[in-house]
C-alpha positions, 0 to 999 in steps of 0.5 A: 952147276950139277943137276939133281939126280932123277928121283928114279935114281933109287931104283939104280941104287937098288940094283947096285946095292942088291936091295931085294925089296926094290929090285922086287918092286922093279920086276913087279912095276916094269916087267909087264910092260917090257913083256907087252913090248917083246909079245907085240914084237914076235917074242914070248914071255921067256924072251921078255924075261931074258931081255928085262934081265939083260936090260937090268944087267946093262943099267948095272954096268953103266951105274958103275961107271963114275960119270953116271947120271940118270937124266930120264925115269927109270922105265924110260931108260930100262925100256930104251935099253930092252927095246934096243936089246930086242931089236938086235935079237930081231935082226939076228933071227931076221924076224918078218913082221917087226912093228917096233917104233924105234926102227932106228940105226943105233950109232955110238953118238945117238941119244937113245934115252932122249929118243925114247923120252920124246917118243913116249911123251908124244904118245901120251899127248896123242893119247890124251888128245883123243880124249878131248871133245871132238870140238876141242880136237878140231880147234887144236888141229886147225891151229896147231897142225894146219896153221890156221889163224884165230880168224880162219878158225872163227870162220871155220867154226862159226865163232863170232871172232878171232878173240873167241877162236883164241879163247876157245884154243886156250880152253883146249890146250888147258884141258889137254895139259891137265888131261896129260898132267893128271896121268901117272905116266907123266911124272915118269917122263919128267 
């Protein structure tokens, strides 16, 4: 059974078909993010432009292969390629103070696209977690991070019983899911 293509395949097709309007939209929508990545990591706007261009050329070359499938958002794919390209530049320069989160050794069998997808997803969840009320953060930390039982959470938080703790945890998780899913980046990470 073949999987339906990712909706962002339109961006790849725009590159393949030289669709100037959609290629311009790619630059407008994604270049600022790639520039921020490069500038945060010892680069400048000119470096970012070069890496962005090279990233698009890599996508173009990959998309020309008959078995190519886009399995994540176009941005995740582009970000992964650009960060990998920039990391190579930094390694060549042996620049000090590199802060790239992707300090990974890239091997042929390493699925970079999946790694970027999961890193971006975790980043979004952490950001939205920080927007929860302190009480919800504490409940979720106790249950999910520390592995406390509902009874232990009830005692720590001063709830009447474990059922109240379970109900409160459920409300907090639902609120977190709602915050994550309402963020426009969520659709890019699907």
